[in-house]
DRENDO-1510 file (C-alpha; in Angstrom, 1 decimal, always signed):
<recs>
REC; n; res; u; v; w
REC; 1; MET; +0.0; +0.0; +0.0 .
REC; 2; ASP; +1.2; +3.5; -0.9 .
REC; 3; THR; +0.5; +5.7; +2.1 .
REC; 4; LYS; +2.5; +8.7; +1.0 .
REC; 5; ILE; +0.5; +11.9; +0.9 .
REC; 6; LYS; +1.6; +15.2; -0.6 .
REC; 7; PHE; -0.3; +18.4; -1.5 .
REC; 8; LEU; +0.2; +21.5; -3.6 .
REC; 9; TYR; +0.8; +24.9; -2.0 .
REC; 10; LEU; -0.2; +27.8; -4.2 .
REC; 11; SER; +0.8; +31.3; -3.2 .
REC; 12; GLU; -1.0; +34.4; -4.5 .
REC; 13; PRO; +1.5; +34.8; -7.4 .
REC; 14; ASP; +1.0; +31.1; -8.2 .
REC; 15; MET; -2.7; +31.5; -8.2 .
REC; 16; ILE; -2.4; +34.4; -10.7 .
REC; 17; LYS; -0.2; +32.2; -13.0 .
REC; 18; ALA; -2.8; +29.5; -12.8 .
REC; 19; GLY; -5.5; +31.8; -14.0 .
REC; 20; VAL; -7.4; +32.9; -10.9 .
REC; 21; LYS; -8.1; +36.3; -12.6 .
REC; 22; ASP; -9.5; +34.8; -15.8 .
REC; 23; MET; -13.0; +36.2; -15.4 .
REC; 24; ASP; -14.4; +34.7; -18.6 .
REC; 25; SER; -13.5; +31.2; -17.2 .
REC; 26; CYS; -14.7; +32.2; -13.8 .
REC; 27; VAL; -18.2; +33.2; -15.0 .
REC; 28; GLU; -18.4; +29.9; -16.9 .
REC; 29; ALA; -17.4; +27.9; -13.8 .
REC; 30; MET; -20.0; +29.8; -11.7 .
REC; 31; GLU; -22.7; +29.1; -14.2 .
REC; 32; ASP; -21.9; +25.4; -14.1 .
REC; 33; LEU; -21.8; +25.6; -10.3 .
REC; 34; LEU; -25.3; +27.1; -10.1 .
REC; 35; LEU; -26.6; +24.3; -12.3 .
REC; 36; THR; -24.9; +21.7; -10.1 .
REC; 37; LEU; -26.5; +23.3; -7.0 .
REC; 38; ASN; -29.9; +23.2; -8.7 .
REC; 39; LYS; -29.5; +19.4; -9.2 .
REC; 40; GLY; -28.7; +19.0; -5.5 .
REC; 41; ASP; -25.2; +17.5; -6.1 .
REC; 42; TYR; -23.5; +19.3; -3.2 .
REC; 43; VAL; -23.4; +19.5; +0.6 .
REC; 44; MET; -22.6; +22.5; +2.8 .
REC; 45; GLY; -22.5; +22.7; +6.6 .
REC; 46; GLY; -25.3; +22.5; +9.1 .
REC; 47; LYS; -28.2; +20.0; +9.6 .
REC; 48; ASN; -29.8; +21.5; +6.5 .
REC; 49; HIS; -26.6; +21.1; +4.4 .
REC; 50; ASN; -27.0; +24.6; +3.2 .
REC; 51; SER; -25.2; +26.7; +5.8 .
REC; 52; HIS; -22.9; +29.5; +4.7 .
REC; 53; GLY; -20.4; +28.5; +7.4 .
REC; 54; CYS; -19.5; +28.8; +11.1 .
REC; 55; MET; -18.4; +32.2; +12.4 .
REC; 56; VAL; -16.4; +33.1; +15.5 .
REC; 57; THR; -17.1; +36.6; +16.9 .
REC; 58; PHE; -15.9; +38.2; +20.1 .
REC; 59; PRO; -17.5; +39.8; +23.1 .
REC; 60; ASP; -17.9; +43.6; +23.4 .
REC; 61; ASN; -16.0; +43.5; +26.7 .
REC; 62; PRO; -13.6; +40.5; +26.9 .
REC; 63; GLN; -12.9; +39.2; +30.4 .
REC; 64; PHE; -9.6; +37.6; +29.6 .
REC; 65; PRO; -6.2; +39.2; +28.7 .
REC; 66; GLY; -5.4; +39.0; +25.0 .
REC; 67; MET; -8.9; +38.1; +23.8 .
REC; 68; PRO; -9.9; +40.3; +20.8 .
REC; 69; LYS; -12.7; +42.8; +21.4 .
REC; 70; ASN; -15.7; +42.9; +19.1 .
REC; 71; ALA; -15.4; +45.5; +16.3 .
REC; 72; ASP; -16.4; +46.0; +12.7 .
REC; 73; ASP; -15.5; +43.0; +10.6 .
REC; 74; ARG; -13.7; +41.4; +13.6 .
REC; 75; ARG; -14.2; +37.7; +13.2 .
REC; 76; PHE; -12.9; +34.3; +12.1 .
REC; 77; MET; -15.0; +32.1; +9.7 .
REC; 78; ALA; -14.8; +28.5; +8.4 .
REC; 79; MET; -16.8; +27.7; +5.2 .
REC; 80; PRO; -16.7; +23.9; +4.5 .
REC; 81; ALA; -18.5; +22.1; +1.7 .
REC; 82; TYR; -18.5; +19.2; -0.8 .
REC; 83; LEU; -19.2; +19.8; -4.5 .
REC; 84; GLY; -20.0; +17.0; -7.0 .
REC; 85; GLY; -20.6; +17.5; -10.7 .
REC; 86; ARG; -17.3; +18.0; -12.5 .
REC; 87; TYR; -15.5; +18.9; -9.3 .
REC; 88; GLN; -15.8; +15.9; -7.1 .
REC; 89; MET; -14.0; +17.3; -4.1 .
REC; 90; ALA; -14.4; +18.7; -0.6 .
REC; 91; GLY; -12.8; +21.8; +0.9 .
REC; 92; MET; -13.0; +24.7; +3.2 .
REC; 93; LYS; -12.3; +28.4; +3.1 .
REC; 94; TRP; -10.9; +29.8; +6.3 .
REC; 95; TYR; -10.3; +33.5; +7.1 .
REC; 96; GLY; -9.8; +36.1; +9.8 .
REC; 97; SER; -11.1; +39.6; +9.3 .
REC; 98; ASN; -10.3; +42.9; +11.0 .
REC; 99; ILE; -11.1; +46.3; +9.5 .
REC; 100; GLU; -8.0; +47.7; +11.2 .
REC; 101; ASN; -5.9; +45.6; +8.8 .
REC; 102; LYS; -6.3; +48.4; +6.2 .
REC; 103; GLU; -4.2; +50.7; +8.4 .
REC; 104; LYS; -1.4; +48.2; +8.1 .
REC; 105; GLY; -1.6; +47.9; +4.3 .
REC; 106; LEU; -3.3; +44.5; +4.5 .
REC; 107; PRO; -6.7; +43.4; +3.2 .
REC; 108; ARG; -9.6; +43.5; +5.6 .
REC; 109; SER; -9.8; +39.7; +5.4 .
REC; 110; ILE; -7.0; +37.3; +4.9 .
REC; 111; LEU; -8.2; +34.0; +3.3 .
REC; 112; MET; -6.8; +30.5; +2.7 .
REC; 113; MET; -8.5; +27.6; +0.9 .
REC; 114; MET; -7.9; +23.9; +1.5 .
REC; 115; LEU; -9.1; +21.3; -1.1 .
REC; 116; ASN; -9.4; +17.7; +0.0 .
REC; 117; ASP; -9.9; +14.3; -1.6 .
REC; 118; LYS; -13.6; +13.5; -1.2 .
REC; 119; ASP; -13.0; +9.9; -0.1 .
REC; 120; THR; -9.8; +9.9; +2.1 .
REC; 121; GLY; -10.0; +13.5; +3.3 .
REC; 122; ALA; -6.3; +13.9; +2.3 .
REC; 123; PRO; -5.3; +17.4; +1.4 .
REC; 124; LEU; -4.9; +18.1; -2.3 .
REC; 125; ALA; -4.0; +21.8; -2.2 .
REC; 126; LEU; -3.6; +24.7; +0.2 .
REC; 127; MET; -4.0; +28.0; -1.6 .
REC; 128; SER; -4.0; +31.7; -1.1 .
REC; 129; ALA; -7.7; +32.6; -1.4 .
REC; 130; ASN; -8.1; +36.4; -1.4 .
REC; 131; LEU; -8.2; +36.6; -5.2 .
REC; 132; LEU; -10.0; +33.3; -5.5 .
REC; 133; SER; -12.8; +34.6; -3.2 .
REC; 134; SER; -12.9; +38.0; -4.9 .
REC; 135; TYR; -13.2; +36.6; -8.4 .
REC; 136; ARG; -15.8; +34.0; -7.6 .
REC; 137; THR; -17.8; +36.7; -5.8 .
REC; 138; GLY; -17.8; +38.7; -9.0 .
REC; 139; GLY; -18.5; +35.7; -11.2 .
REC; 140; ILE; -21.9; +35.1; -9.7 .
REC; 141; PRO; -23.1; +38.6; -10.5 .
REC; 142; GLY; -21.6; +38.0; -14.0 .
REC; 143; VAL; -23.9; +35.0; -14.4 .
REC; 144; GLY; -26.8; +37.3; -13.3 .
REC; 145; ALA; -25.9; +39.9; -15.9 .
REC; 146; LYS; -25.7; +37.3; -18.6 .
REC; 147; TYR; -29.2; +36.1; -18.1 .
REC; 148; LEU; -30.9; +39.2; -16.5 .
REC; 149; ALA; -29.4; +42.4; -17.9 .
REC; 150; ARG; -30.5; +43.9; -21.2 .
REC; 151; LYS; -28.4; +42.8; -24.1 .
REC; 152; ASP; -27.7; +46.4; -25.1 .
REC; 153; ALA; -26.5; +47.4; -21.6 .
REC; 154; LYS; -23.9; +50.2; -21.8 .
REC; 155; THR; -23.7; +51.8; -18.4 .
REC; 156; VAL; -22.8; +50.3; -15.0 .
REC; 157; ALA; -23.2; +52.0; -11.7 .
REC; 158; ILE; -20.8; +50.7; -8.9 .
REC; 159; ILE; -21.9; +51.9; -5.4 .
REC; 160; GLY; -19.1; +50.7; -3.2 .
REC; 161; PRO; -15.8; +50.7; -5.3 .
REC; 162; GLY; -14.0; +48.0; -3.2 .
REC; 163; VAL; -12.9; +44.5; -4.2 .
REC; 164; MET; -16.4; +43.2; -4.9 .
REC; 165; GLY; -17.2; +46.2; -7.0 .
REC; 166; LYS; -14.0; +45.6; -9.1 .
REC; 167; THR; -14.7; +42.0; -9.8 .
REC; 168; SER; -18.4; +42.5; -10.4 .
REC; 169; LEU; -17.6; +45.1; -13.0 .
REC; 170; SER; -15.0; +42.8; -14.6 .
REC; 171; ALA; -17.7; +40.1; -14.8 .
REC; 172; PHE; -20.3; +42.5; -16.2 .
REC; 173; VAL; -17.9; +43.5; -19.0 .
REC; 174; SER; -17.1; +39.8; -19.7 .
REC; 175; VAL; -20.8; +39.0; -20.5 .
REC; 176; ARG; -22.0; +42.3; -21.9 .
REC; 177; PRO; -19.2; +43.6; -24.3 .
REC; 178; GLY; -21.3; +46.7; -25.1 .
REC; 179; ILE; -20.6; +48.2; -21.7 .
REC; 180; ASP; -18.6; +51.4; -22.2 .
REC; 181; THR; -19.4; +53.6; -19.2 .
REC; 182; VAL; -19.0; +53.1; -15.4 .
REC; 183; LYS; -20.4; +55.5; -12.8 .
REC; 184; ILE; -18.8; +55.2; -9.4 .
REC; 185; LYS; -20.0; +56.3; -6.0 .
REC; 186; GLY; -17.5; +55.8; -3.2 .
REC; 187; ARG; -16.7; +57.3; +0.2 .
REC; 188; GLY; -13.0; +58.0; +0.0 .
REC; 189; LYS; -10.4; +59.2; -2.4 .
REC; 190; ARG; -8.2; +56.2; -1.9 .
REC; 191; SER; -10.8; +53.6; -2.9 .
REC; 192; LEU; -12.0; +55.8; -5.8 .
REC; 193; ASP; -8.4; +56.2; -7.1 .
REC; 194; SER; -7.8; +52.4; -6.8 .
REC; 195; PHE; -11.0; +51.6; -8.6 .
REC; 196; VAL; -10.3; +54.0; -11.5 .
REC; 197; LYS; -6.8; +52.4; -11.8 .
REC; 198; PHE; -8.4; +49.0; -11.9 .
REC; 199; VAL; -10.8; +50.0; -14.6 .
REC; 200; LYS; -8.1; +51.4; -16.8 .
REC; 201; GLU; -5.9; +48.4; -16.4 .
REC; 202; GLU; -8.4; +45.5; -16.4 .
REC; 203; CYS; -11.4; +46.8; -18.4 .
REC; 204; PRO; -10.0; +48.7; -21.4 .
REC; 205; GLN; -13.3; +48.6; -23.3 .
REC; 206; ILE; -14.7; +51.2; -20.8 .
REC; 207; LYS; -14.2; +54.6; -22.3 .
REC; 208; ASN; -16.1; +56.8; -19.8 .
REC; 209; ILE; -15.5; +56.9; -16.1 .
REC; 210; GLU; -17.7; +59.1; -14.0 .
REC; 211; ILE; -17.3; +59.9; -10.3 .
REC; 212; CYS; -20.6; +60.6; -8.7 .
REC; 213; ASP; -21.4; +62.7; -5.7 .
REC; 214; THR; -24.6; +60.8; -4.7 .
REC; 215; ILE; -26.2; +57.4; -5.0 .
REC; 216; GLU; -28.9; +59.0; -7.1 .
REC; 217; ASP; -26.4; +60.3; -9.6 .
REC; 218; ALA; -24.9; +56.9; -10.0 .
REC; 219; VAL; -28.2; +55.0; -10.2 .
REC; 220; ARG; -29.9; +57.3; -12.8 .
REC; 221; ASP; -29.6; +56.1; -16.4 .
REC; 222; SER; -27.6; +53.0; -15.5 .
REC; 223; ASP; -28.4; +49.7; -17.1 .
REC; 224; ILE; -26.7; +47.6; -14.4 .
REC; 225; ILE; -26.6; +48.8; -10.8 .
REC; 226; SER; -24.2; +47.1; -8.4 .
REC; 227; PHE; -24.4; +47.6; -4.6 .
REC; 228; THR; -21.3; +46.3; -2.8 .
REC; 229; THR; -21.3; +48.6; +0.1 .
REC; 230; THR; -20.8; +48.1; +3.8 .
REC; 231; VAL; -24.1; +49.1; +5.5 .
REC; 232; GLY; -25.5; +49.8; +8.9 .
REC; 233; ASN; -26.9; +47.4; +11.5 .
REC; 234; LYS; -30.6; +47.8; +10.6 .
REC; 235; GLU; -32.6; +48.4; +7.5 .
REC; 236; SER; -33.4; +52.0; +8.4 .
REC; 237; GLU; -29.6; +52.7; +8.1 .
REC; 238; PHE; -29.1; +51.0; +4.7 .
REC; 239; PRO; -28.5; +53.2; +1.6 .
REC; 240; TYR; -31.8; +54.3; +0.0 .
REC; 241; ILE; -32.8; +53.8; -3.6 .
REC; 242; ASP; -35.8; +55.6; -4.9 .
REC; 243; GLU; -37.7; +53.8; -7.6 .
REC; 244; SER; -37.9; +57.0; -9.7 .
REC; 245; TRP; -34.1; +56.9; -10.0 .
REC; 246; VAL; -34.0; +53.4; -11.5 .
REC; 247; LYS; -34.0; +53.2; -15.3 .
REC; 248; LYS; -36.6; +51.0; -16.9 .
REC; 249; GLY; -35.0; +47.7; -17.7 .
REC; 250; ALA; -32.2; +48.0; -15.1 .
REC; 251; LEU; -30.7; +45.0; -13.4 .
REC; 252; ILE; -29.9; +45.7; -9.7 .
REC; 253; SER; -27.2; +43.3; -8.6 .
REC; 254; MET; -26.7; +43.0; -4.9 .
REC; 255; PRO; -24.2; +41.1; -2.9 .
REC; 256; SER; -25.1; +43.7; -0.2 .
REC; 257; ALA; -28.1; +45.6; +1.1 .
REC; 258; ALA; -30.2; +48.7; +0.4 .
REC; 259; ARG; -33.5; +50.2; +1.3 .
REC; 260; PHE; -36.3; +50.3; -1.2 .
REC; 261; GLU; -40.0; +51.2; -0.9 .
REC; 262; GLU; -41.7; +48.0; +0.0 .
REC; 263; ASP; -44.4; +48.4; -2.7 .
REC; 264; PHE; -41.7; +48.5; -5.3 .
REC; 265; ILE; -40.2; +45.2; -4.2 .
REC; 266; VAL; -43.5; +43.5; -3.8 .
REC; 267; LYS; -45.2; +44.6; -7.0 .
REC; 268; ARG; -42.9; +46.2; -9.5 .
REC; 269; CYS; -39.7; +44.2; -9.8 .
REC; 270; LYS; -38.7; +40.6; -10.5 .
REC; 271; LYS; -36.9; +39.0; -7.5 .
REC; 272; VAL; -34.1; +36.6; -8.3 .
REC; 273; VAL; -31.6; +34.8; -6.0 .
REC; 274; ASP; -28.5; +32.8; -6.6 .
REC; 275; ASN; -29.6; +29.7; -4.7 .
REC; 276; TYR; -32.9; +29.7; -2.9 .
REC; 277; LYS; -31.9; +26.8; -0.5 .
REC; 278; LEU; -29.3; +29.1; +1.0 .
REC; 279; TYR; -32.0; +31.6; +1.9 .
REC; 280; GLU; -34.1; +28.8; +3.4 .
REC; 281; ALA; -31.1; +27.9; +5.6 .
REC; 282; TRP; -30.7; +31.5; +6.7 .
REC; 283; GLU; -34.4; +31.6; +7.6 .
REC; 284; GLU; -33.7; +28.7; +10.0 .
REC; 285; GLU; -30.4; +30.1; +11.4 .
REC; 286; TYR; -31.4; +33.8; +11.7 .
REC; 287; PRO; -35.2; +33.8; +12.4 .
REC; 288; TYR; -37.5; +36.5; +11.1 .
REC; 289; PRO; -36.7; +39.3; +10.6 .
REC; 290; SER; -33.5; +38.2; +8.8 .
REC; 291; TYR; -32.6; +41.3; +6.7 .
REC; 292; ASP; -31.2; +43.4; +9.6 .
REC; 293; GLN; -29.0; +40.5; +10.6 .
REC; 294; LEU; -27.7; +39.3; +7.3 .
REC; 295; GLN; -27.8; +42.4; +5.1 .
REC; 296; ILE; -28.4; +40.5; +1.8 .
REC; 297; ILE; -31.4; +41.6; -0.2 .
REC; 298; GLY; -32.6; +38.0; -0.7 .
REC; 299; THR; -33.4; +37.8; +3.1 .
REC; 300; LYS; -35.6; +40.8; +2.6 .
REC; 301; PHE; -37.5; +38.7; +0.0 .
REC; 302; THR; -37.9; +35.9; +2.5 .
REC; 303; ASP; -39.0; +38.3; +5.2 .
REC; 304; LEU; -41.7; +39.6; +2.9 .
REC; 305; LYS; -42.7; +36.0; +2.2 .
REC; 306; HIS; -42.9; +35.4; +6.0 .
REC; 307; GLU; -45.2; +38.4; +6.3 .
REC; 308; GLY; -47.5; +37.0; +3.5 .
REC; 309; LYS; -46.8; +39.9; +1.2 .
REC; 310; ILE; -45.2; +37.8; -1.6 .
REC; 311; LYS; -45.4; +34.0; -2.3 .
REC; 312; ARG; -42.6; +31.5; -2.6 .
REC; 313; GLU; -43.0; +31.4; -6.4 .
REC; 314; ASP; -42.3; +35.2; -6.5 .
REC; 315; ILE; -38.7; +34.4; -5.6 .
REC; 316; VAL; -36.9; +32.9; -8.6 .
REC; 317; ASP; -33.7; +30.8; -8.5 .
REC; 318; ILE; -31.3; +31.9; -11.2 .
REC; 319; ALA; -30.6; +28.2; -12.2 .
REC; 320; ASP; -34.3; +27.8; -13.1 .
REC; 321; ILE; -33.9; +30.7; -15.5 .
REC; 322; ILE; -30.7; +29.2; -17.0 .
REC; 323; THR; -32.5; +25.9; -17.6 .
REC; 324; GLY; -35.6; +27.5; -18.9 .
REC; 325; LYS; -37.9; +26.4; -16.1 .
REC; 326; CYS; -38.7; +30.0; -15.2 .
REC; 327; ALA; -38.8; +33.1; -17.3 .
REC; 328; GLY; -35.8; +35.5; -17.1 .
REC; 329; ARG; -36.0; +39.0; -18.5 .
REC; 330; GLU; -39.5; +39.2; -20.1 .
REC; 331; ASN; -39.2; +42.6; -21.6 .
REC; 332; ASP; -36.8; +45.6; -22.0 .
REC; 333; ASP; -38.6; +47.6; -19.3 .
REC; 334; GLU; -38.6; +45.0; -16.6 .
REC; 335; ILE; -36.6; +45.9; -13.5 .
REC; 336; ILE; -34.9; +42.9; -11.8 .
REC; 337; ILE; -33.2; +42.7; -8.4 .
REC; 338; TYR; -30.7; +39.9; -8.1 .
REC; 339; SER; -29.5; +38.7; -4.7 .
REC; 340; VAL; -26.0; +37.3; -4.3 .
REC; 341; GLY; -25.4; +35.5; -1.0 .
REC; 342; GLY; -22.0; +33.9; -1.3 .
REC; 343; MET; -21.4; +30.1; -0.7 .
REC; 344; PRO; -18.4; +28.0; +0.0 .
REC; 345; VAL; -19.2; +25.7; -2.9 .
REC; 346; GLU; -18.3; +28.7; -5.1 .
REC; 347; ASP; -14.8; +28.6; -3.7 .
REC; 348; ILE; -14.5; +24.9; -4.3 .
REC; 349; ALA; -15.7; +25.3; -7.9 .
REC; 350; TRP; -13.2; +28.1; -8.8 .
REC; 351; GLY; -10.5; +26.8; -6.5 .
REC; 352; GLY; -10.8; +23.4; -8.0 .
REC; 353; THR; -10.6; +24.8; -11.5 .
REC; 354; VAL; -7.5; +26.9; -10.7 .
REC; 355; TYR; -5.9; +23.9; -8.9 .
REC; 356; ARG; -6.3; +21.7; -11.9 .
REC; 357; ASN; -4.8; +24.4; -14.1 .
REC; 358; ALA; -1.8; +24.6; -11.7 .
REC; 359; LEU; -1.3; +20.8; -11.9 .
REC; 360; LYS; -1.5; +20.8; -15.7 .
REC; 361; ASN; +1.1; +23.6; -16.0 .
REC; 362; GLY; +3.5; +22.7; -13.2 .
REC; 363; ILE; +2.7; +25.7; -11.0 .
REC; 364; GLY; +3.1; +25.7; -7.2 .
REC; 365; VAL; +5.2; +24.0; -4.6 .
REC; 366; GLU; +4.6; +20.3; -3.7 .
REC; 367; LEU; +4.7; +19.7; +0.0 .
REC; 368; PRO; +4.9; +16.4; +1.9 .
REC; 369; LEU; +2.5; +15.4; +4.6 .
REC; 370; TRP; +4.1; +12.0; +5.3 .
REC; 371; ASP; +5.5; +8.9; +3.7 .
REC; 372; THR; +3.9; +6.7; +6.3 .
REC; 373; PRO; +1.5; +7.9; +9.0 .
REC; 374; GLU; +2.9; +7.5; +12.5 .
REC; 375; MET; -0.4; +6.4; +13.8 .
REC; 376; ALA; -2.8; +4.7; +11.5 .
</recs>
């Protein structure tokens, strides 16, 4: 019996060489992932097998020396899953997050990804996951834009020009090559400058870059509106979008939260989510009202369902649109809100794709676990 185990270590430069920033391929992988989820060929955490993950947060007033104190984005999180289909592997994304990292020149969150053999549990790869997570997070909105945005979309609004805003824009450009204008609403010069630099380097087809003073200025006349902002702790503090600002036919893509008039959500827009089972799981884990706690627009949809204001069939799963089970965009005036929740299976799908690229091209460092296990 050969008991030797080794695994591949991929640094961030290795991940780039292996194609982690290839957005065309990432959107394709995310579309395939969503179809795999729709078939049910996956398992995530929790009794319901659809949990986002397990999060460690800290007390407001720690009683022990050295224990971190609760603060914005101060947490650790483990996101395990198994994914079938063409991937056939298990894995887990693990990260620590602290908003104060930015003062040290570090990302807010520092992420690693482990991929494992689905049968033995042996490690296959340990990889840097900041870019992996960023690009898969943009890839899901890209799938939404492919199926829900108008085909003649030209103008994108990015409210929140951070990492998610950058990769969402990259994905929109990938699936809608007619996009030539981006309108940006941010809070600080540093993030705005960084975003403009990204657009010029990564999205050369965009000829017009507009910096907007208000959310209204960004939203008006935009074909795709992306909200990737950090919001408050309750719905009344979320950024407000007036229906009158929204162009007929717009797609509102939301890996975040915003405040709309309830009548607009209930009666005058189509409500689409990336994986309805995720929102069912959140209903169990974060009982009604969920929107304040989770700050993802799809949980507003399920809150409205709980209140009897909309029905389950009013919330459409994007995979049902891809497969033709449900209608997608039905006319050029229809306004669609698309909720993006984020799931560990996405990291396995894109991480597994990049890992196989690395194996094929001899990228990364092979590390030994053991030749023979000491205790077996």
